PLY file of the C-alpha trace (Angstrom):
ply
format ascii 1.0
element vertex 357
property float x
property float y
property float z
element edge 356
property int vertex1
property int vertex2
end_header
-0.63 -0.14 -0.31
3.08 2.23 -0.84
0.94 5.14 -2.62
-2.22 5.09 -0.60
-4.56 5.35 -3.51
-2.08 8.69 -4.22
-0.69 7.17 -7.92
-1.78 8.18 -11.18
-0.41 6.56 -14.66
1.45 9.64 -17.18
-1.50 8.84 -19.53
-4.18 9.66 -16.97
-6.14 12.93 -17.99
-5.70 16.27 -16.05
-9.89 15.93 -15.54
-9.31 12.33 -14.03
-6.16 13.65 -11.62
-8.48 16.83 -10.43
-11.18 14.05 -9.73
-9.20 11.87 -7.81
-7.70 15.04 -5.89
-11.29 15.83 -4.89
-12.23 12.16 -4.02
-9.22 12.38 -1.84
-9.35 15.28 -0.44
-5.31 15.74 -1.60
-3.73 18.24 -3.41
-0.36 16.09 -4.82
0.02 12.53 -6.92
2.81 10.57 -7.59
3.38 9.53 -11.43
4.41 6.08 -12.15
4.44 3.81 -14.53
5.43 -0.15 -13.27
6.88 1.50 -9.78
9.27 3.81 -11.97
9.36 7.14 -11.06
8.20 10.12 -13.59
7.19 13.07 -11.75
4.64 14.93 -9.46
1.16 16.03 -10.22
-0.10 18.76 -7.88
-3.44 21.00 -7.81
-1.30 23.50 -8.52
-0.18 22.35 -11.83
-3.85 21.49 -12.68
-4.57 24.80 -11.74
-1.35 26.60 -14.21
-2.75 24.16 -17.20
-6.42 25.75 -16.42
-5.25 29.25 -17.09
-3.48 28.71 -19.89
-6.42 27.10 -21.47
-4.54 23.53 -21.85
-7.69 21.18 -21.83
-8.59 18.62 -19.65
-8.45 16.09 -21.70
-4.54 16.10 -21.83
-2.63 13.56 -20.49
-0.77 14.77 -16.93
2.28 14.06 -18.39
2.03 17.09 -20.57
2.11 19.82 -17.62
4.47 18.16 -15.45
7.49 20.10 -13.96
11.02 19.04 -14.36
12.06 20.68 -11.63
10.30 18.63 -8.24
12.09 17.59 -4.63
12.02 13.97 -3.97
14.07 11.89 -1.81
17.00 9.72 -2.70
18.48 6.31 -0.98
21.62 8.10 0.42
18.85 10.64 2.02
18.87 10.34 5.95
15.26 10.12 7.85
16.00 13.82 9.39
16.81 14.66 6.22
13.74 14.12 4.25
11.75 15.35 7.01
13.23 18.70 6.93
12.91 19.26 3.37
9.44 17.52 3.53
8.70 20.52 6.63
10.55 23.33 4.83
8.72 22.86 2.02
5.14 21.87 3.49
4.85 18.87 0.87
1.92 16.17 1.62
3.76 13.54 -0.12
7.80 12.81 -0.31
8.73 9.41 -3.11
11.66 7.91 -2.39
13.70 6.83 -5.49
16.67 4.53 -6.49
19.19 5.16 -8.61
17.53 3.77 -11.01
14.39 5.76 -10.83
12.41 3.13 -9.05
10.15 4.41 -6.04
11.16 2.82 -2.93
8.46 4.42 -0.29
6.11 7.16 -0.36
6.96 9.05 2.54
3.61 11.08 3.91
3.59 14.31 5.79
0.72 12.52 8.24
2.70 10.04 9.54
5.85 11.97 10.01
4.39 15.41 11.38
1.01 13.61 13.19
0.19 16.73 15.54
0.48 19.34 13.05
-0.98 20.16 9.65
1.65 21.76 6.90
0.55 25.36 6.52
1.18 28.08 4.02
4.73 28.73 3.11
4.03 32.12 1.90
1.88 33.91 4.85
0.69 37.65 4.10
-1.78 40.32 5.82
-3.88 41.67 3.69
-7.16 43.12 4.48
-10.23 41.27 4.66
-14.04 42.27 3.49
-16.67 39.79 4.39
-20.18 40.46 2.82
-22.64 39.21 5.62
-26.02 41.68 5.13
-27.89 38.52 2.86
-31.13 37.48 4.34
-30.08 33.73 3.62
-33.32 33.12 2.07
-32.15 29.88 1.10
-31.59 28.99 3.98
-35.00 29.22 5.25
-36.40 28.73 8.47
-33.41 28.32 10.17
-32.28 32.00 8.55
-35.42 33.54 10.07
-34.06 32.88 13.69
-30.05 33.15 12.95
-28.43 35.13 10.24
-26.51 33.21 7.97
-23.36 34.27 8.96
-24.10 33.05 12.56
-25.10 29.16 11.26
-23.02 26.65 12.91
-20.85 24.87 11.39
-19.55 21.84 13.75
-18.75 24.08 17.19
-18.24 27.16 15.47
-19.82 29.57 12.81
-19.59 30.16 9.37
-18.05 34.14 10.84
-15.13 31.66 12.49
-14.32 29.33 9.60
-14.13 32.18 7.37
-11.43 33.91 10.08
-9.81 31.16 10.71
-8.57 30.35 7.50
-7.56 34.05 6.61
-5.53 34.18 10.06
-4.25 30.51 9.06
-2.45 32.85 6.04
-1.66 35.59 8.74
-4.53 37.98 7.98
-5.54 40.44 11.10
-8.12 42.96 10.17
-11.38 42.52 9.00
-14.26 44.45 7.76
-17.50 43.05 8.15
-20.76 44.11 6.16
-23.78 43.92 7.97
-27.31 44.44 7.16
-30.07 41.20 8.19
-29.85 40.97 12.11
-26.97 43.47 12.15
-27.25 43.72 15.58
-27.07 40.03 16.69
-23.68 39.29 14.50
-22.18 42.36 16.12
-23.25 41.10 19.30
-21.90 37.75 19.13
-19.07 38.31 17.64
-17.70 41.38 19.93
-18.34 38.72 23.01
-15.95 36.19 21.58
-13.42 38.68 22.14
-11.05 37.47 18.70
-7.45 38.30 18.05
-8.42 40.29 15.20
-8.97 43.86 14.29
-12.91 43.39 13.08
-15.03 46.60 12.01
-18.31 46.01 10.86
-19.49 48.36 8.21
-23.27 48.46 8.34
-25.44 49.04 5.48
-29.11 51.27 6.12
-30.37 49.52 2.96
-29.12 46.88 0.58
-26.60 47.68 -1.54
-26.05 44.93 -3.28
-23.06 41.84 -3.32
-21.19 44.44 -3.88
-22.19 48.23 -2.89
-21.45 48.29 0.45
-17.95 48.51 -0.81
-18.15 52.51 -1.11
-18.58 52.15 2.75
-14.87 51.57 3.31
-13.56 54.20 1.62
-10.87 56.24 3.73
-10.10 52.67 5.09
-8.04 50.72 2.56
-5.12 51.63 1.23
-3.97 48.20 -0.02
-4.75 44.87 -1.77
-7.67 42.72 -0.31
-9.84 40.20 -0.10
-13.63 39.82 -0.09
-15.53 36.33 0.22
-19.33 35.90 0.99
-20.27 34.52 4.03
-21.52 31.45 3.30
-18.54 30.01 0.97
-15.35 28.26 2.27
-12.34 28.14 -0.34
-10.01 25.30 0.59
-6.88 26.55 -1.15
-3.63 27.83 -0.32
-4.68 31.07 -0.52
-1.25 32.79 -1.15
-0.94 31.52 -4.68
-4.59 33.23 -5.43
-2.59 36.28 -4.64
0.58 35.35 -6.50
-1.30 34.73 -9.48
-3.36 37.93 -8.56
-0.24 40.09 -8.73
1.70 39.00 -11.33
-0.94 39.50 -13.89
-1.31 43.19 -12.57
-5.14 42.32 -12.32
-8.15 44.52 -10.76
-9.74 42.16 -9.73
-8.90 38.12 -9.46
-12.25 35.86 -9.50
-11.90 32.65 -7.49
-13.58 29.91 -9.45
-14.79 26.61 -9.08
-14.28 24.07 -11.34
-18.16 21.73 -11.77
-18.37 18.93 -13.47
-21.95 18.41 -14.91
-22.35 14.57 -16.75
-24.95 14.27 -19.60
-26.85 10.94 -19.33
-27.21 10.59 -22.81
-25.12 10.31 -26.35
-24.91 14.00 -27.33
-24.25 14.72 -31.26
-22.98 17.48 -33.11
-23.80 18.16 -36.86
-22.50 20.29 -39.31
-23.99 21.72 -42.61
-26.77 20.17 -44.51
-27.31 18.19 -41.20
-24.05 16.16 -41.31
-23.35 14.38 -38.27
-20.04 15.68 -37.12
-19.77 13.92 -33.71
-20.98 11.39 -32.04
-20.29 11.77 -27.91
-21.32 8.73 -25.82
-22.30 10.64 -22.32
-20.13 13.51 -22.33
-19.18 15.62 -18.86
-19.38 18.85 -19.40
-17.03 20.88 -16.58
-17.65 24.67 -16.36
-15.75 27.65 -14.45
-18.60 29.26 -11.45
-18.23 32.51 -9.54
-17.16 30.96 -6.07
-18.18 34.30 -4.24
-14.37 35.40 -2.97
-12.47 37.65 -4.82
-9.17 39.58 -4.77
-9.60 43.58 -5.39
-7.21 46.57 -5.65
-7.92 49.10 -3.48
-8.20 52.42 -5.51
-11.82 50.20 -6.63
-12.94 51.05 -3.11
-12.95 55.01 -4.13
-14.56 54.47 -7.34
-17.80 53.46 -6.27
-20.68 55.19 -6.12
-22.12 56.22 -2.27
-25.25 54.52 -1.32
-26.30 52.95 -4.56
-27.25 49.23 -5.25
-24.23 47.51 -7.31
-23.85 43.98 -7.83
-20.60 42.48 -7.95
-21.28 41.35 -11.71
-21.88 45.52 -12.35
-18.47 46.09 -10.74
-17.11 43.07 -13.00
-18.07 44.57 -16.05
-17.45 47.77 -15.56
-13.84 47.16 -15.37
-14.30 44.83 -18.54
-15.75 47.68 -20.71
-12.99 49.67 -19.24
-10.44 46.89 -20.73
-8.93 46.51 -17.11
-7.45 43.16 -16.36
-9.87 40.27 -14.54
-8.63 37.53 -14.10
-9.96 34.30 -12.68
-8.24 31.87 -10.50
-9.61 28.13 -10.76
-9.95 25.71 -7.86
-11.48 22.30 -8.47
-15.18 21.05 -7.11
-14.58 19.87 -3.64
-11.99 22.89 -2.77
-15.63 25.25 -2.72
-18.45 24.47 -0.43
-21.35 27.03 -0.75
-23.23 26.34 2.49
-25.97 28.63 0.83
-27.85 25.84 -0.09
-29.35 23.00 2.40
-27.54 20.22 0.24
-24.21 21.76 0.54
-24.78 22.61 4.31
-25.86 19.43 5.38
-22.65 18.11 3.56
-20.57 19.93 5.53
-21.92 19.20 8.53
-21.60 15.35 7.61
-17.98 16.15 7.00
-17.45 18.25 9.76
-18.91 15.01 12.24
-16.94 12.41 10.36
-13.53 14.31 10.92
-14.43 14.41 14.43
-15.18 11.24 14.59
-11.91 10.09 13.40
-9.76 12.16 15.46
-11.77 11.06 18.78
0 1
1 2
2 3
3 4
4 5
5 6
6 7
7 8
8 9
9 10
10 11
11 12
12 13
13 14
14 15
15 16
16 17
17 18
18 19
19 20
20 21
21 22
22 23
23 24
24 25
25 26
26 27
27 28
28 29
29 30
30 31
31 32
32 33
33 34
34 35
35 36
36 37
37 38
38 39
39 40
40 41
41 42
42 43
43 44
44 45
45 46
46 47
47 48
48 49
49 50
50 51
51 52
52 53
53 54
54 55
55 56
56 57
57 58
58 59
59 60
60 61
61 62
62 63
63 64
64 65
65 66
66 67
67 68
68 69
69 70
70 71
71 72
72 73
73 74
74 75
75 76
76 77
77 78
78 79
79 80
80 81
81 82
82 83
83 84
84 85
85 86
86 87
87 88
88 89
89 90
90 91
91 92
92 93
93 94
94 95
95 96
96 97
97 98
98 99
99 100
100 101
101 102
102 103
103 104
104 105
105 106
106 107
107 108
108 109
109 110
110 111
111 112
112 113
113 114
114 115
115 116
116 117
117 118
118 119
119 120
120 121
121 122
122 123
123 124
124 125
125 126
126 127
127 128
128 129
129 130
130 131
131 132
132 133
133 134
134 135
135 136
136 137
137 138
138 139
139 140
140 141
141 142
142 143
143 144
144 145
145 146
146 147
147 148
148 149
149 150
150 151
151 152
152 153
153 154
154 155
155 156
156 157
157 158
158 159
159 160
160 161
161 162
162 163
163 164
164 165
165 166
166 167
167 168
168 169
169 170
170 171
171 172
172 173
173 174
174 175
175 176
176 177
177 178
178 179
179 180
180 181
181 182
182 183
183 184
184 185
185 186
186 187
187 188
188 189
189 190
190 191
191 192
192 193
193 194
194 195
195 196
196 197
197 198
198 199
199 200
200 201
201 202
202 203
203 204
204 205
205 206
206 207
207 208
208 209
209 210
210 211
211 212
212 213
213 214
214 215
215 216
216 217
217 218
218 219
219 220
220 221
221 222
222 223
223 224
224 225
225 226
226 227
227 228
228 229
229 230
230 231
231 232
232 233
233 234
234 235
235 236
236 237
237 238
238 239
239 240
240 241
241 242
242 243
243 244
244 245
245 246
246 247
247 248
248 249
249 250
250 251
251 252
252 253
253 254
254 255
255 256
256 257
257 258
258 259
259 260
260 261
261 262
262 263
263 264
264 265
265 266
266 267
267 268
268 269
269 270
270 271
271 272
272 273
273 274
274 275
275 276
276 277
277 278
278 279
279 280
280 281
281 282
282 283
283 284
284 285
285 286
286 287
287 288
288 289
289 290
290 291
291 292
292 293
293 294
294 295
295 296
296 297
297 298
298 299
299 300
300 301
301 302
302 303
303 304
304 305
305 306
306 307
307 308
308 309
309 310
310 311
311 312
312 313
313 314
314 315
315 316
316 317
317 318
318 319
319 320
320 321
321 322
322 323
323 324
324 325
325 326
326 327
327 328
328 329
329 330
330 331
331 332
332 333
333 334
334 335
335 336
336 337
337 338
338 339
339 340
340 341
341 342
342 343
343 344
344 345
345 346
346 347
347 348
348 349
349 350
350 351
351 352
352 353
353 354
354 355
355 356
């Protein structure tokens, strides 16, 4: 059981590899052929392929990096552990002189008490859009505002705090409207070690209109996230992409796979058959509800006007300003705004709790 199902063949498609990562809840796979080491495939490799419009039907060996870290027979265990810890490696293959895989060492075995943290911490402001009615979760949201919905032993807001603070973020701005007093009372009584400011809408300003209330408060690149979504991703990688591309706004997009349970037909001129596909699967990029923005966009927001994030994005596009899209896998995005997703994450939390007890 050397691979723990973490191995794939070089001819495996990127889509198949991505699905395997999702099913295992892992972001690194070993590429091998008859126990010969070919390479390592990370979620980042697939994300870069998507950004460069490489088809997910391409084989994984078409995107493998040449310079990767592995362990050799002559390396001591202490050396391997240090390398894995320094570079936050989920796993490390031990390779023989003839490129055969002798063993695979796993983070969870060597560092039982801790999870790999981000390699590149940052401290940027985070704006949490928490003013919505949560209509899709009624009747629960008749009592509790969506940001305070429990996820295990914490609320949704606390989960978001944890994920960003794990990257080094300390400054949070929470846009509130519906049941604002209850949200403020709950959060203030937690006495969290962050700088938390509440931005209160006197009326609903859409999914982006409340950004106008932040004028004079944020003067650096910042994150925006809906209060009902969770992204399982190293946020520093999204930030690197945003900065490298010099985007005005970066949209985090989740891949969604939709199988078609029928054979599909494509035709050309005069109805001639061009292609016949048996039960194909379509993959789309879905707006996840997380963004990175440049601070000058706040100053350009009109005051007291309903603005949705899509309006802001199209405004930028019409002015030929750069809007980037950073992809994450289907299982890296959770939208608890729907009952089935909320129940799914509760079940996952419960399973994780039971396995650690």
